[in-house]
C-alpha positions, 0 to 999 in steps of 0.5 A: 481818214483821221488816225489815231494813236491812244492808249489805257494807263493804269496804276496799280500795287499790283499787276494785276491791279493795274492791268484789271484798271487798263482793261476796263478802261481800255473795254469802256473806250473801246465801246464807246468806239465802237458804239459810234460807229466805228468798225473793229477791222478799223480798231487794232491793239498797237501795243502794251506794256507793264512797267513796275512804279517806282517811288521818288526815293526808288523804292518799287511802290506798284505798276503802271500798264499800258495799252495801246490802240490805233483807231482809224475814223473814216469821214472827218466830220465826225472824228472830233465827237466820235474822239470825244465821246471814245476819250470820255469813256475812258476818264483820266486814264486815256491818253491821246498819242498821235494823230494822222490826217490822211487821204482814204484812195489817192488814185483818183488824185494821182491820175490827174498828177498824172495827167499833169506831169506828162503835160508838163513834161511835154511842155518842157519838151517842147521848149528845150527842142525849139531852143534848140532848132529841133522838133519833139520826137515820140516818146522812148521812156517814161519814168515815175516817182509818187511821194505824199505827204500825209505823214503821222506826226506827234502830238505836241501834248499829250490830249488830256481827258480832263478837258475833253468839253465838247467835241475834239476841233479837226482840221484836214488841212491840205496834203498834196500827191505828188507825179513826178514824170 
């Protein structure tokens, strides 16, 4: 799953003007996402901000509106084209703020990691017992610690919609599901 945080931004002389422009941009992005097959349950409003804008001389010059959403795209094979379509729909007023890749269902991987961790613990126990001249008995306790490396990371530079040509290349890389026994 690719999770994307993106925002529509707009400026205007009045709050109403800036808000109307941001709403228009965000609605175009939402339409493109839904038209690309993204379920409504995978789109969530994540932020909203209205701030005064100032000129170089420090005088009020209008307002800027940010409307943020978080989108989950299931299936990395289509994630690049979906992201490109959403950015193209919003035009110059869209920013991609963060992306991260995560495994949807780690339960099977955790099961495999648990089996490997127990086998490793048994092998180590046998080695300790052999070195001490004793035999390993029955398991007394098992303590588990599960860690995952799927953490969000900030995009080094905001994605500029003007450079959106074709499908955004999405690379899954690797992730570790770790169980320590």
